[in-house]
C-alpha positions as CSV (number, residue, x, y, z in Angstrom):
1,X,0.2,0.0,0.1
2,X,2.6,2.7,0.6
3,X,4.2,1.8,-2.9
4,X,0.9,2.8,-4.5
5,X,0.7,5.9,-2.3
6,X,3.9,7.0,-3.4
7,X,3.3,6.2,-7.1
8,X,0.0,8.4,-6.8
9,X,2.1,11.3,-5.0
10,X,4.5,10.9,-7.5
11,X,2.0,11.3,-10.1
12,X,-0.1,14.1,-8.5
13,X,3.1,16.4,-8.4
14,X,3.9,15.4,-11.9
15,X,0.7,16.9,-12.9
16,X,0.4,19.5,-10.3
17,X,3.9,20.9,-9.2
18,X,4.2,22.6,-6.0
19,X,6.0,25.9,-6.9
20,X,7.7,28.3,-4.2
21,X,6.2,31.1,-4.4
22,X,9.4,33.0,-3.7
23,X,12.1,31.6,-6.7
24,X,9.6,29.2,-8.4
25,X,11.6,25.9,-7.9
26,X,9.7,23.4,-7.6
27,X,8.9,22.5,-3.8
28,X,9.2,18.7,-2.4
29,X,7.6,20.2,0.9
30,X,3.8,20.4,0.5
31,X,3.4,22.2,3.7
32,X,5.7,25.1,2.5
33,X,5.0,27.9,0.6
34,X,8.5,29.2,0.5
35,X,11.8,26.8,-0.4
36,X,14.5,26.3,2.1
37,X,16.6,28.2,0.4
38,X,14.0,31.0,0.6
39,X,13.3,30.5,3.7
40,X,17.0,31.0,4.7
41,X,17.4,34.1,2.8
42,X,14.4,36.1,4.2
43,X,16.0,38.8,6.5
44,X,14.8,38.2,9.8
45,X,15.5,40.9,12.3
46,X,15.0,39.1,15.5
47,X,13.6,42.4,17.1
48,X,11.0,40.5,18.9
49,X,13.4,39.6,21.2
50,X,14.7,42.8,22.4
51,X,13.4,45.9,24.2
52,X,14.1,49.5,22.5
53,X,14.5,48.1,19.3
54,X,14.4,50.1,16.3
55,X,10.7,49.7,15.7
56,X,9.9,51.0,19.1
57,X,12.4,53.4,19.4
58,X,9.9,54.6,15.7
59,X,7.4,55.3,18.2
60,X,9.4,57.1,21.3
61,X,7.8,59.9,22.5
62,X,4.4,59.6,20.0
63,X,2.4,56.6,21.5
64,X,2.7,54.3,24.6
65,X,3.8,50.9,23.4
66,X,4.1,47.8,25.7
67,X,6.1,46.0,22.8
68,X,6.9,46.3,19.3
69,X,8.3,44.1,16.2
70,X,9.1,43.8,12.7
71,X,9.9,40.3,11.5
72,X,12.1,41.3,8.3
73,X,13.9,44.2,6.9
74,X,12.3,45.5,3.5
75,X,14.6,46.5,1.0
76,X,13.3,47.3,-2.2
77,X,13.6,44.9,-5.1
78,X,14.3,42.0,-2.5
79,X,12.5,38.5,-1.8
80,X,10.0,40.4,0.6
81,X,9.4,43.3,-1.4
82,X,8.0,40.7,-3.9
83,X,6.0,38.3,-1.3
84,X,3.9,41.3,0.0
85,X,3.4,43.0,-3.8
86,X,1.9,39.3,-4.3
87,X,-0.2,39.6,-1.2
88,X,-1.4,43.3,-1.9
89,X,-1.4,43.8,-5.6
90,X,-1.8,39.9,-6.1
91,X,-4.6,38.3,-4.1
92,X,-2.3,35.9,-2.9
93,X,-3.5,35.7,0.5
94,X,-2.0,32.1,0.8
95,X,1.4,33.9,1.5
96,X,0.0,36.3,3.8
97,X,-1.4,33.5,6.0
98,X,1.9,31.8,5.7
99,X,3.8,35.0,6.2
100,X,1.7,35.6,9.6
101,X,1.9,32.3,10.7
102,X,6.2,32.6,10.7
103,X,5.8,35.8,12.4
104,X,3.1,34.6,15.3
105,X,6.1,31.7,16.1
106,X,8.5,34.8,16.3
107,X,5.9,36.2,18.8
108,X,5.4,33.3,20.7
109,X,8.8,32.2,21.0
110,X,9.8,35.7,22.5
111,X,7.6,35.8,25.4
112,X,7.5,39.5,25.3
113,X,3.9,39.3,23.5
114,X,2.2,36.5,26.1
115,X,-0.2,39.2,27.7
116,X,-2.0,40.2,24.1
117,X,-5.5,39.8,24.3
118,X,-6.5,40.2,20.6
119,X,-5.0,41.0,17.6
120,X,-6.3,44.3,15.4
121,X,-5.1,44.5,11.9
122,X,-4.8,48.1,10.3
123,X,-7.9,48.8,9.0
124,X,-8.2,50.2,5.2
125,X,-10.8,52.3,4.0
126,X,-14.6,50.6,2.8
127,X,-14.1,51.7,-1.1
128,X,-10.5,50.4,-0.9
129,X,-11.0,47.2,0.9
130,X,-13.9,46.6,-1.9
131,X,-11.6,47.4,-4.5
132,X,-8.8,45.0,-3.4
133,X,-11.2,42.5,-1.8
134,X,-9.7,41.7,1.5
135,X,-7.5,43.7,4.1
136,X,-4.0,42.5,3.7
137,X,-3.3,42.9,7.2
138,X,-6.3,41.5,8.3
139,X,-4.8,37.9,6.1
140,X,-1.7,38.5,8.6
141,X,-3.2,38.4,11.8
142,X,-5.3,35.3,10.4
143,X,-2.3,33.4,10.0
144,X,-0.6,34.7,13.5
145,X,-4.0,33.7,15.1
146,X,-3.7,30.4,14.3
147,X,-0.2,30.1,15.9
148,X,-0.7,32.3,18.9
149,X,-4.4,31.2,19.8
150,X,-5.8,34.7,19.9
151,X,-8.6,35.8,18.3
152,X,-8.7,38.7,15.9
153,X,-11.4,41.6,16.1
154,X,-12.6,43.4,12.6
155,X,-14.7,45.7,12.0
156,X,-13.8,47.6,15.5
157,X,-11.2,49.9,14.7
158,X,-12.2,51.8,11.6
159,X,-10.8,54.2,8.9
160,X,-13.3,56.8,8.4
161,X,-11.9,58.9,5.5
162,X,-9.8,58.0,2.1
163,X,-6.2,58.9,2.5
164,X,-3.7,59.5,-0.1
165,X,-0.7,57.0,-0.1
166,X,1.8,57.6,2.1
167,X,4.5,56.1,-0.7
168,X,6.1,59.7,-2.1
169,X,5.5,62.1,0.9
170,X,7.8,63.0,3.6
171,X,7.1,62.4,7.4
172,X,5.3,65.5,8.4
173,X,2.7,64.9,5.2
174,X,2.5,61.5,6.2
175,X,1.0,62.4,9.5
176,X,-1.1,65.4,8.2
177,X,-2.4,62.8,5.3
178,X,-3.8,60.3,8.1
179,X,-4.6,62.4,11.2
180,X,-8.4,61.9,12.1
181,X,-8.6,58.9,10.3
182,X,-9.4,56.5,12.3
183,X,-12.4,55.8,15.1
184,X,-13.4,52.7,17.1
185,X,-17.1,52.0,16.8
186,X,-17.0,49.9,20.2
187,X,-14.8,50.9,22.7
188,X,-15.8,48.8,25.2
189,X,-14.8,45.8,23.7
190,X,-11.4,46.4,23.8
191,X,-11.4,48.1,27.1
192,X,-9.2,46.8,29.5
193,X,-7.1,44.5,27.3
194,X,-3.5,44.1,25.7
195,X,-3.9,44.5,21.5
196,X,-1.5,44.0,19.3
197,X,-2.2,46.2,15.9
198,X,-0.8,44.7,12.9
199,X,0.3,45.9,9.4
200,X,2.5,44.6,6.3
201,X,5.4,47.6,6.3
202,X,6.3,50.5,8.7
203,X,8.4,53.2,7.6
204,X,7.8,56.0,9.5
205,X,5.0,55.1,11.4
206,X,2.6,57.7,10.6
207,X,-0.3,55.4,10.0
208,X,-0.1,53.0,13.2
209,X,0.6,55.8,15.2
210,X,-2.5,57.5,13.8
211,X,-4.3,54.2,14.4
212,X,-3.0,53.5,17.5
213,X,-3.6,57.2,19.1
214,X,-7.4,56.2,18.5
215,X,-6.9,52.5,20.3
216,X,-4.7,54.0,23.1
217,X,-7.3,56.5,24.1
218,X,-9.7,53.8,25.1
219,X,-9.8,53.3,28.8
220,X,-7.2,50.9,30.0
221,X,-5.5,49.4,27.0
222,X,-2.3,48.6,26.3
223,X,-1.0,49.0,22.8
224,X,2.0,46.8,21.0
225,X,2.8,47.0,17.3
226,X,3.6,43.9,14.5
227,X,4.4,44.3,10.9
228,X,5.7,41.8,8.8
229,X,8.3,44.4,7.6
230,X,10.4,47.5,8.6
231,X,11.5,49.7,5.9
232,X,14.1,52.5,8.0
233,X,13.9,55.8,6.3
């Protein structure tokens, strides 16, 4: 019987090969979306292990945080940019789930995020989310949730007005662009909790600061931040 199972598995693999999302090589492990080489080449930061890491320093004097983390260093034309691009613009939600699982494992192993009660995906403006079909931050949260065994709270923290892309704006312009963009629909649902606000990339932190300020204003809330990548300016 094992012999015939092997033949069946090899036949299926021949006609439906399992391809690495990163480099396109033929994967042998059916449970992974990246080959071992691509996983090894992802530029892991290890920020989750250390207080006062570069992501936490972004928010010093801006919003009170319990902890902050980015899983990878972001650089243009690198593998992590390619994967995030597939998540945001190519409808590859599977890679978002997978990367969320990897980040969730890092947070669990660090022990610095053990008291987090729930995950909050950075909200998109509703029209933008309808056009894309999903919120990439919510996909990342779903992957993290499966590893961390904590819930994702969606549709409570909302983006109440449309904002232009932040990509080509300077720090002050970014803050002015997003100030007052967020609101909380049911503050009582979040009161008394340690909440982890999640996004794909942090650069100046203006958008996360604007959203985080709304969350931090809720009574007796602790706030932490996690992103897939850190793109230092």
